[in-house]
N, C-alpha and C positions, 0 to 999 in steps of 0.2 A: 870346849864344845862349841862348834860353830853354829850359828843361827841359820835356820832354813828360810829361804826366800818365800814370801807370801805370794801364792799364785794368783790371788785376786787382783785384777788390774785396777790401777788407781786412776781416778779422774780428777779434773780440776773443779768439778761441780761441788757445791756445798752439799752436806748431808741432808737427806730428805727430799732432794730435788732431782727429778729424772728428766732428762731431755727428751722431748717428743719429736719423732721424725715427721716430716711433712707427709701428708697423705698422698699416696700414689693413685692417680686416677685409674679406675677400673676400665678395662677394655669393653667395648660394646658387644653385647651378645644378641642372640636371636630374640630373647625376651624383650630387650630394649627396642629392637626393631618393631615388635608388635605393640609396644607402648611408647610412641614417639615423645610423649610428654613426661616420661619418667615413671618410676615405680611409686605407688602411693605410700605415703609415710605413716608413721604411727598415729593412732587417734589422739585427740585432745585429752588432757587430763580431766577427769570427772570432778571438777571442783564445783562448789555450790554456786559460784558466779556463773559458770558456763551452763550448769543445769537450769538455773533461773532464766538465763538469757534465751536458751533454746526452748524452754517451756513457754516463755512469753511470745517468742516468734511462732511457736506452734499454735498458740491461741489466735494470734493475728491471722495466720495462714488459714486456720479452720474457719474463722469468721468470714474471711475474704472468699473462701471456697463456697461457703453457704450463700453469700450474696451473688456470686457468679452463677451457681446452680439455679437460684431463684429467678434471676433475670433471664437466663437462657433456658428455662425449663421447657418451653414449647419447642425450641430447636432440638434439645436433647431427646424429647419424645419422638420427634421425626427420625433422628439418628437411630434411636432404639428400635423403632418400627422397621426401618430399613435393614438394620443388622439382624433382627429377628426373621425377616423375610429372606435375607441372604442365607441364614443358617438353614431355613426350611427348604430353600430351592437348591442348596448345594448338593444334596443327594442326586438330583436330576442331572446336574453338571457332571458329577462323578460317574453316573451311569453312561452318559454320552461319551465321556472320555474312555471308558472301558470298551465302547464300541468303535474306538479309533478316531473319534472326532477331537481335534485340538481344543485346548481349553478356551481359546478365544472364540472359536466357532460354537462350542457348547454354551458358553455364556450368551452369545448372540441369539442362539435358538431359544434358550430359556427366557431371555429378555423379550424377544418378539412374542412368545406365547403369553407372557405376563401382560404385555401391552394389549394384545388382542382380547384377553379376558377383561381387563379394565375397560377397554373401549366398548366391549359388548355389554358390560354391566351399566356403564353410563348411557349407552344408546338405548338400553331397555328401560331405564328409569326416567330419563329426561323427557322423551316424547309424551308418555302418558301424563306427566305432570303438566307440561305445557298445554296439552289437549284439554285436561280437566279445568285448568284455569281459564282457557278460552271459552269452553262450554259454559262455565259459570258466568263469565262476563256477558256472553251472548244471551243467556237466559235470565239475567238480572232484571231487565225491564218487565218481563212476564211475571217474575216473582213480585215485583213492586205493584203491578196492576192487580194481581190476585189479592195482595194484602189490602189494597185500597178498597176493593169490593167487599171486604170482610167487615161486618158490622161490629164485631167485638174489637177488632183492631182499631176501627175508627173511634170507638168509645175510649179506648186506652190512649189514643193520640190526643183526644180532647181533654181527658182527665189529667194527664201528666204533661200537657203542653209540649209535646214532642216536636211540633213544627218549629216553634220558636227556638228550641234547643238545637235543632238541626241547622237553623239559620245562624245561630251563634257559633256553631262549629265550623260553618263555611266562611272562615275568616282567613286573612293572609297568613296569620301565625299558624293556623291549622294546616294550611297547604304547605307552608315551609317545613313544618315538622313531618308531614307525610312525604314530602320530597326528600327530606333527610333520611327517612326510613327506607325509601326506595334506593337511595345511594348507599345506605348501610347494607341493604340486602345485596346489591351488586358487589359491594366490597367483600361481603362474606363469601359470595360465589367465587369471585376471582381469587380470594385468599385460599379457599378450599382447593381450587384447581392448582394454585401454586404449591400448596403443601403436597398434593398428590404427585405432581411432577418432581418435586424435591425428593420425596421418598423413592420414586421410581429411579431417578438418576443415582441416588446413593446406594440403592439396592444393587444396581448394575455394577457400580464401582466396587462394592464389598464382595460381590460374587467373583469379579475378575481378580481381586487381590486377596482372596480368602486364605490361601496357603501362606502367603507372605505375612499376613496379619497374625496368623497363628504362630509362625516361626518367631516373629518379633516379640510376641507375648511370652513364648516359652523361654526366650533368651533372658528375660528379666528374672527368672526363677533360678535359685542356686543350682549348680551343676549336680550336686549330690541328690537333690530331690527332683530334678527336671524330668527324669524318665517316668516317675510315678505320677507327677502332676500332668504330664502329657497324656498318659494312659487314661487317667480319670477325666481330663478335659475332653479328650476325643470321644470317650464313652458318653459323656453328658451331651456333647454336640450331636452325636449320632442319635441319641434318644430324642432330643429336641427336634432334629430334622425329621426323624421318622414320625413323630407326633404331628408335626405340621403337615407333612404329606398325607398322613392318614386322615387328619381332620379335614383337609381340603377335599380328599376323595369322598368322604362321607357327606360333606356339604354339597358337593356337585351331584351326588346320587340323590340327595333329598330334593335339590332343585329340579332335577330331571323328573322325579316322581311327581312333584307338585305341578310341573309344566304339563305332563301327560294328563293328570287329573283335570286341570283347568281346561285343557283342550277338549276332553271328553264331555264335560258338563257344560261347556260353552261360556266360561267366565271371560270377562273382558280383560285384556292385557295379561295374557298367561305368562309371557316371558318376563315381564316386570315382577309378577307375583313369584315366579320361580327364583329370580334373583334375590328377592326379599327373604324367601325361605332359606336359600343357600347361605346368605350372609348371616342371618340369625342363627343358623345351625352351627356356625363356627364358635358361638359362645357355649362353653361347657355346661351341661346339665339342664340349663333353663332356656337356652337359645332355641332349641327345636320347638318347645312349647310356645314361645313368643311368636315364632313364625307361623305355627299352626293357628294360633288365635287370630293373627292378622288376616290370614287368608279366609278363615272361617267367618269372621265378621264381614269381609267383603262378599263372601258367598251369601250370607244371610241378607245383606243389602240387596242382592239380586233377587233371590226368592227363598222361601222357607225350605222348599225341598232341596235345593242345591246347598243351603246352609247345613241342613242335617247330614247330607251326603258328605260334605267336607269335614264335619266333625267326626263322623264315623271313619272316614278315610285316614285322617291324621292320627286318630286314636289307634287304629290298627298299625299304621306305618311306624309310629313311635315305638310300639312294642317290638316290631321286627328290627328296628334300628338298634334298640337298647340291648336286646338279647341275642341277636344274630349277626348284624352287620358290624356293630362297634367291637365286640370281642374278637371277631375274625380279623378286622383291620388293625386293631391296636395291640394284638397279643405280643408282637415283637418290639413294640416301642416303649410304652410306659405301663407300669402296673401300679395304679393308685386306687385305693379303696374309694367307694362311693362317698363315704362320710368325709374323707380327706379332700376329695374333689369338690364337694359342695362347699365345705368350709373355705377352701382355697379360692373358689370362684367368688364367694361372697366377700372375702377379704380383698381380693383383687379389684372387684367392682367398687368397694368402698374407698380404696386407695387411689386407683388410677382409672376408674370407669371401665368401659368396654375393653380397653387395651389390657387392663389388669386381669380381667376375666379370661382373655385369650391366652395370656402367658402363665396363668395360675398353675395349671396342671403340669406343664414342663418344669416350672420352678419347683414344685413339690417333688417331682421325680428326681431332679438334680439334688435336692436336699436329702432325699432318701438314699441316693447313691453315696453321697459324701458321708452321711452318718454311718452307713453300713460298712464302708471301706476305710474310713479314717477314724471316726469317733469310737465306734464299738471295739475295734481291735485295741485301741489304747486303753479303754476301760477294762477289757479282759486281761491285758498285760499287767495291770496294777496288782 
């Protein structure tokens, strides 16, 4: 019986060792063209050393971020104000684009309107302030002469030795401190003007590149969730924009009403008082009351009759605004309960001052939308 040949090929390699062929380079594909730096590799192994290293780097990065935010907080506030204004003014840009105006032209028109409003507000407030200071300086000698003829004042001057104290205050050190205060006031004025111009320029830039900014932000979201995130974000931005437009409309209406009332009763500086009422009316819940109190106090300083008329006028107007104007204007923007609005306004004032009060209600509306569309469905699905 002859033996059958073994079909298994024999090699000269020792048992247990397999020769490895040299890797053949893969041809470039369309994906390689989209990623010129190559495809990302596998993630690092989750070893304790790497976890500790990245944890320590995370702590260092968090502390560095805290220091950066603390040092640049004032600049970040300006950026936030400009972004908030851009969100509020974007509906006007969208409306102009629907009318056939190019985006650049629409942004220019809205920016010019914003500049005119700011210029009008500054022009209404600065001249009365300068006039009042000038009148006080001009009337100061008469006030001093009247005080000198007052027997009670003369007795107090002799009793407390006020003349010698006044002479001691009239020293070079006192004048230098006063001069420093003057320069400090001038620095404050120019600093405020610089901040206003910065916010204005940033607002224009944000309005011009609003769509690009949104697209860049959406690109950071995973593709599987991008559509839902885009829908929620667009809804939030629409609510915030509608709220800002509605709040501005209500504030302008309040300012016009105050201007008409001041003109009828003959109050001085009616345009400035109207600007004060409009600006205060932007603060949710309590702003209208603050503006009404300011104008009423000015009216009482004029005469008792005008003061009573101002108190009655603002009492009636606030009822009309709260129960007729506000629901009509805000019914399509935000739906926040009165309790939530008051609490949000107080928390906003405590955290960020007047700016916090302005953004409190849109923030609450955004949180309500996220809870209703994201949190509650997950809770119901469990």
